[in-house]
C-alpha positions as CSV (number, residue, x, y, z in Angstrom):
1,X,0.1,0.1,-0.1
2,X,3.0,2.3,0.9
3,X,4.6,1.7,-2.5
4,X,1.3,2.2,-4.3
5,X,0.8,5.3,-2.6
6,X,4.2,6.6,-3.5
7,X,3.4,5.5,-6.9
8,X,0.5,7.5,-7.1
9,X,2.3,10.5,-5.6
10,X,4.9,10.6,-8.2
11,X,2.2,10.1,-11.0
12,X,0.4,13.0,-10.2
13,X,3.8,15.6,-9.5
14,X,4.5,14.0,-13.4
15,X,1.5,14.7,-14.6
16,X,1.2,18.5,-12.8
17,X,4.5,19.2,-14.3
18,X,3.9,18.0,-17.4
19,X,0.9,20.5,-17.8
20,X,3.0,23.2,-17.5
21,X,5.2,25.2,-20.0
22,X,8.3,26.5,-20.7
23,X,8.6,29.6,-23.1
24,X,12.4,30.2,-24.0
25,X,12.9,33.4,-26.3
26,X,15.6,33.7,-29.0
27,X,15.6,29.6,-29.1
28,X,18.1,29.6,-31.5
29,X,20.3,31.4,-29.5
30,X,23.8,29.9,-28.4
31,X,22.7,29.7,-24.6
32,X,18.9,29.1,-25.6
33,X,19.6,26.3,-27.6
34,X,21.5,24.3,-24.9
35,X,18.2,25.3,-22.7
36,X,16.0,23.7,-24.5
37,X,18.1,20.5,-25.0
38,X,18.1,20.4,-21.4
39,X,14.6,20.7,-20.9
40,X,13.3,18.6,-23.8
41,X,15.7,15.8,-22.4
42,X,14.5,15.9,-18.8
43,X,10.9,15.9,-20.3
44,X,9.5,17.7,-17.0
45,X,8.1,20.4,-19.1
46,X,6.5,21.3,-22.3
47,X,8.6,23.4,-24.3
48,X,7.9,26.4,-26.5
49,X,10.4,28.6,-28.3
50,X,10.2,31.5,-30.0
51,X,12.0,32.3,-33.9
52,X,12.5,35.0,-35.9
53,X,10.5,33.3,-38.6
54,X,9.5,29.8,-38.9
55,X,9.9,30.1,-42.8
56,X,14.0,30.0,-42.0
57,X,14.3,26.0,-41.9
58,X,18.1,26.1,-42.1
59,X,18.0,28.3,-38.7
60,X,15.4,26.3,-37.1
61,X,16.7,23.0,-38.2
62,X,19.3,22.6,-35.0
63,X,16.5,23.4,-32.6
64,X,14.0,20.9,-34.2
65,X,16.7,18.2,-34.1
66,X,17.9,18.7,-30.8
67,X,16.4,15.7,-29.2
68,X,14.8,13.0,-31.7
69,X,13.7,10.8,-28.6
70,X,11.8,13.8,-26.8
71,X,8.5,12.5,-25.7
72,X,7.1,15.8,-26.4
73,X,8.2,18.2,-29.5
74,X,9.4,21.7,-29.1
75,X,6.6,23.9,-30.0
76,X,7.8,26.9,-32.3
77,X,6.0,30.3,-32.7
78,X,7.2,33.4,-34.3
79,X,7.8,36.6,-32.3
80,X,9.8,39.5,-33.2
81,X,11.7,41.2,-29.9
82,X,11.7,44.7,-31.3
83,X,7.7,44.3,-31.8
84,X,4.9,43.9,-29.5
85,X,2.8,41.9,-31.7
86,X,2.9,38.2,-31.6
87,X,4.1,37.9,-27.6
88,X,1.1,37.9,-25.9
89,X,0.2,34.7,-28.4
90,X,3.4,33.3,-27.6
91,X,3.2,33.5,-24.1
92,X,-0.4,32.1,-24.3
93,X,-0.6,29.2,-21.3
94,X,2.9,29.5,-20.6
95,X,3.6,29.1,-17.0
96,X,7.6,30.0,-17.3
97,X,9.5,32.4,-19.4
98,X,13.1,32.2,-19.9
99,X,13.8,35.1,-22.0
100,X,17.5,34.8,-23.8
101,X,17.0,36.7,-26.5
102,X,19.0,40.0,-27.0
103,X,20.3,42.1,-29.9
104,X,24.5,41.8,-30.3
105,X,26.7,43.9,-32.5
106,X,29.8,45.8,-32.0
107,X,29.1,49.2,-32.7
108,X,30.2,52.8,-31.6
109,X,28.3,55.0,-29.2
110,X,26.1,56.8,-31.2
111,X,24.6,54.0,-33.3
112,X,24.9,51.8,-30.6
113,X,22.4,53.8,-28.5
114,X,20.0,53.4,-31.3
115,X,20.5,50.0,-32.7
116,X,21.5,47.9,-29.5
117,X,20.7,50.0,-26.6
118,X,17.0,50.7,-27.0
119,X,15.9,47.7,-28.8
120,X,17.6,45.7,-25.9
121,X,15.2,47.8,-23.4
122,X,12.0,47.5,-25.4
123,X,12.7,44.3,-26.4
124,X,12.9,43.1,-22.8
125,X,9.5,45.3,-21.7
126,X,7.8,43.5,-24.7
127,X,8.3,40.3,-23.3
128,X,7.1,41.6,-19.9
129,X,4.7,43.4,-20.8
130,X,2.8,40.2,-22.4
131,X,3.8,38.3,-18.9
132,X,1.8,41.3,-17.4
133,X,-1.3,41.2,-19.5
134,X,-4.7,40.1,-18.4
135,X,-5.1,36.4,-19.0
136,X,-1.2,35.6,-18.6
137,X,-0.8,32.6,-16.9
138,X,3.1,33.6,-16.5
139,X,4.3,32.9,-12.8
140,X,8.2,33.3,-13.1
141,X,10.3,35.0,-16.0
142,X,14.2,34.4,-15.8
143,X,16.1,36.7,-17.8
144,X,19.1,36.5,-19.1
145,X,21.6,39.3,-18.3
146,X,25.6,39.5,-17.9
147,X,28.3,40.0,-15.9
148,X,28.5,42.9,-18.3
149,X,25.7,44.5,-16.1
150,X,27.8,43.9,-12.7
151,X,31.3,44.7,-13.2
152,X,32.2,47.4,-15.5
153,X,32.2,51.3,-15.6
154,X,33.6,51.5,-12.0
155,X,37.0,51.7,-10.4
156,X,37.3,49.6,-7.5
157,X,40.3,48.2,-7.3
158,X,42.1,44.8,-8.6
159,X,41.4,42.7,-5.5
160,X,37.8,43.8,-5.4
161,X,35.7,41.0,-6.3
162,X,31.9,41.7,-7.6
163,X,28.9,40.2,-6.4
164,X,25.1,40.2,-7.5
165,X,24.6,43.5,-5.4
166,X,26.9,45.6,-8.2
167,X,25.8,47.1,-11.1
168,X,27.8,48.6,-13.7
169,X,27.7,52.3,-14.6
170,X,25.8,52.7,-17.3
171,X,27.3,56.0,-18.3
172,X,30.7,55.0,-18.5
173,X,30.8,51.6,-20.7
174,X,30.3,50.7,-24.3
175,X,27.0,50.2,-25.7
176,X,26.8,46.4,-25.3
177,X,27.3,46.8,-21.5
178,X,25.1,49.9,-21.2
179,X,22.3,47.5,-23.3
180,X,22.7,44.9,-20.3
181,X,22.8,47.2,-17.7
182,X,19.7,49.1,-18.7
183,X,17.6,46.3,-19.6
184,X,18.0,44.6,-16.5
185,X,17.4,47.4,-14.4
186,X,14.4,48.1,-16.6
187,X,13.4,44.5,-16.2
188,X,13.4,44.9,-12.5
189,X,11.8,48.5,-12.4
190,X,8.7,46.8,-14.5
191,X,8.4,43.9,-11.9
192,X,8.2,46.5,-9.1
193,X,6.0,49.0,-10.9
194,X,3.8,46.4,-12.5
195,X,0.1,46.9,-11.5
196,X,-1.1,43.8,-13.8
197,X,-0.4,40.1,-13.7
198,X,2.1,39.5,-11.2
199,X,5.1,37.3,-12.0
200,X,8.4,37.1,-10.3
201,X,11.7,37.5,-11.8
202,X,15.2,36.0,-11.4
203,X,18.3,37.4,-13.7
204,X,20.8,35.1,-14.6
205,X,24.3,37.2,-15.5
206,X,26.8,35.0,-17.1
207,X,30.7,35.7,-17.5
208,X,32.3,35.0,-21.1
209,X,30.4,31.7,-22.1
210,X,32.4,28.8,-23.9
211,X,31.4,25.4,-24.5
212,X,30.3,22.7,-27.4
213,X,27.8,24.1,-30.0
214,X,24.2,22.8,-31.0
215,X,23.6,25.6,-34.0
216,X,25.2,28.5,-35.2
217,X,28.7,29.9,-33.2
218,X,27.6,32.4,-30.1
219,X,29.5,36.1,-30.4
220,X,31.0,34.8,-26.9
221,X,32.9,32.2,-28.6
222,X,34.0,34.4,-31.6
223,X,37.1,34.9,-29.8
224,X,38.5,31.5,-29.7
225,X,37.7,31.3,-33.5
226,X,39.7,34.3,-34.3
227,X,42.3,32.7,-32.0
228,X,42.5,29.4,-34.4
229,X,42.0,31.4,-38.0
230,X,44.9,33.3,-37.2
231,X,42.7,36.6,-37.2
232,X,44.3,36.9,-33.4
233,X,47.6,36.7,-33.9
234,X,48.7,38.4,-30.3
235,X,46.6,38.5,-27.3
236,X,46.1,41.6,-25.1
237,X,46.2,41.4,-21.4
238,X,42.7,41.1,-20.3
239,X,41.2,38.9,-17.8
240,X,37.3,37.9,-17.3
241,X,35.2,35.5,-15.9
242,X,34.6,32.2,-17.9
243,X,31.8,29.6,-17.7
244,X,30.6,26.7,-19.5
245,X,27.5,26.8,-21.7
246,X,26.2,23.9,-20.1
247,X,26.2,25.5,-16.5
248,X,24.5,28.4,-17.6
249,X,21.5,26.6,-19.3
250,X,21.7,24.5,-16.1
251,X,21.1,27.7,-14.2
252,X,18.4,28.8,-16.1
253,X,16.4,25.4,-15.6
254,X,17.1,24.9,-12.0
255,X,15.9,29.2,-11.5
256,X,12.3,27.8,-12.4
257,X,12.3,25.6,-10.0
258,X,14.3,26.8,-6.9
259,X,12.2,28.6,-4.0
260,X,15.3,30.6,-3.5
261,X,15.6,32.4,-7.3
262,X,12.8,34.6,-7.0
263,X,13.6,38.3,-6.6
264,X,17.1,37.3,-7.3
265,X,20.3,38.2,-9.6
266,X,22.7,35.2,-9.9
267,X,26.2,35.6,-11.3
268,X,27.3,32.5,-13.3
269,X,31.0,32.4,-13.7
270,X,33.2,29.2,-12.7
271,X,36.3,31.1,-12.6
272,X,38.7,33.7,-14.0
273,X,41.1,33.6,-16.9
274,X,43.5,35.7,-18.4
275,X,43.2,35.4,-22.1
276,X,47.0,34.5,-22.3
277,X,46.0,31.7,-20.4
278,X,43.1,30.3,-23.1
279,X,45.9,31.1,-25.6
280,X,48.4,28.8,-23.9
281,X,45.8,25.9,-23.6
282,X,44.6,26.2,-27.3
283,X,48.1,26.2,-28.2
284,X,49.2,23.2,-26.2
285,X,46.3,21.3,-28.0
286,X,46.1,22.9,-31.2
287,X,49.8,23.8,-32.3
288,X,50.9,20.1,-32.8
289,X,47.6,19.7,-35.3
290,X,48.8,22.7,-37.5
291,X,47.1,25.7,-36.2
292,X,49.1,29.0,-35.5
293,X,48.0,30.3,-32.2
294,X,48.8,33.6,-30.3
295,X,52.2,33.3,-28.0
296,X,52.8,36.9,-27.5
297,X,51.2,40.1,-26.2
298,X,50.4,42.8,-28.3
299,X,52.4,46.2,-27.7
300,X,50.2,48.9,-26.1
301,X,51.3,51.5,-28.3
302,X,49.8,49.1,-31.3
303,X,46.4,48.9,-29.4
304,X,46.1,52.7,-28.1
305,X,46.7,53.7,-32.1
306,X,44.1,51.1,-33.2
307,X,41.8,52.1,-30.5
308,X,40.8,55.6,-32.3
309,X,39.5,53.8,-35.5
310,X,38.2,50.3,-34.1
311,X,35.3,50.6,-31.3
312,X,36.6,47.0,-29.6
313,X,40.0,48.2,-29.3
314,X,38.9,50.9,-27.4
315,X,37.7,48.9,-24.8
316,X,40.4,46.7,-24.6
317,X,42.9,49.9,-24.1
318,X,40.3,51.0,-21.3
319,X,40.8,47.5,-19.4
320,X,44.3,46.8,-20.4
321,X,46.2,44.5,-17.6
322,X,43.3,44.7,-15.1
323,X,42.0,41.8,-13.3
324,X,38.4,41.0,-13.4
325,X,36.8,39.3,-10.4
326,X,33.5,38.0,-10.0
327,X,31.9,35.6,-7.4
328,X,29.8,33.1,-8.9
329,X,29.3,30.8,-5.7
330,X,25.5,32.3,-5.0
331,X,24.6,30.2,-8.0
332,X,25.9,27.0,-6.9
333,X,24.5,27.7,-3.1
334,X,21.2,28.7,-4.3
335,X,20.5,26.6,-7.4
336,X,22.6,23.5,-6.4
337,X,24.7,22.5,-9.3
338,X,28.9,22.6,-9.4
339,X,30.5,24.4,-12.2
340,X,32.4,22.3,-15.0
341,X,36.2,22.7,-15.8
342,X,36.2,25.3,-17.9
343,X,40.1,24.9,-19.5
344,X,38.6,21.5,-20.9
345,X,35.2,23.6,-22.0
346,X,38.0,25.7,-23.9
347,X,39.2,22.9,-25.7
348,X,35.6,21.7,-26.5
349,X,34.6,24.7,-28.0
350,X,37.4,24.9,-30.4
351,X,36.9,21.4,-31.7
352,X,33.0,22.3,-32.0
353,X,34.1,25.3,-34.1
354,X,36.6,23.1,-36.3
355,X,33.6,20.2,-36.7
356,X,31.6,22.9,-38.0
357,X,33.4,24.5,-40.4
358,X,34.0,27.7,-38.8
359,X,37.6,26.8,-38.4
360,X,39.0,25.1,-41.4
361,X,40.5,21.6,-40.7
362,X,44.4,21.5,-41.0
363,X,46.2,18.5,-42.6
364,X,47.2,17.3,-39.5
365,X,44.1,17.6,-37.8
366,X,43.3,14.4,-35.9
367,X,39.7,14.8,-35.2
368,X,37.5,15.9,-31.9
369,X,38.1,13.1,-29.1
370,X,34.9,11.6,-27.7
371,X,33.8,13.6,-25.1
372,X,33.6,12.3,-21.2
């Protein structure tokens, strides 16, 4: 009888969970694909994903092929981040929203404000307005923010460790960092002032994201591709937090379930690495396979001159030689996971880029090793 009772309870919990739906916005993105894979593999929720165009079969194929054995196939709906139309329909019947979609490109300050900052804010608010609309069933929103919204634009010393209570100075940073900062602040302000349907908010603030690719390469792994392709012949003295994409996705999924998550920000960052550390690790693995990795630091004078003509170099010069430390331990404690080895993740990223054809194979290339 006891076994029968437990069996009934398990069945009841499973049925209740499976009646709930998770919406993943920007579902073809680097982080979003891994989130969808984990959700579909676990089979605990129905999964719906937004895409820009249902007609773009090439772009959507990796998403549809993620987990062929999934009991419930992913449902795709069309919604544009920069248009208010379509979001209430996308959110219809949804219990949890994982909002990962965000515009990204390298831009100067003037064009960045119009093409990056404002779209990031308005896109976030379009989703939140739909969540707050009459008839909404959304209980919780998990927003993909960034360490960019935490640790930039302020001089707090080389030993300072940034935590969730810190915010970047949006008036003293590049367009991308400003977009992440003001978009996240806008989200928290919206929830605090929301007079419509109530839901909770959690933000995930990852550092530099690396790891296996399930679709088109994410912007964050471009630096690894450039190293392997020879487009980055020298490295700059930069340090940043690094985290595996599987951990970032795991944090999003766990934030749906955790009672501690509502109302919290979570830095998701395994450890810090200098760019030289990454170049050296890649060199150890790929120099014997015919790839030329950067082995020297770019002279400051060269970087300084280039900063007058190249927006990315301007940001590099501002961060020249400065260590950046962030504390990602709150995520482990509250959400209940352990970070993966990012040095292995960097190498896995490189192999994935080569196997996908983003980086050409050399005659000496030995092929990607089997994952552990």
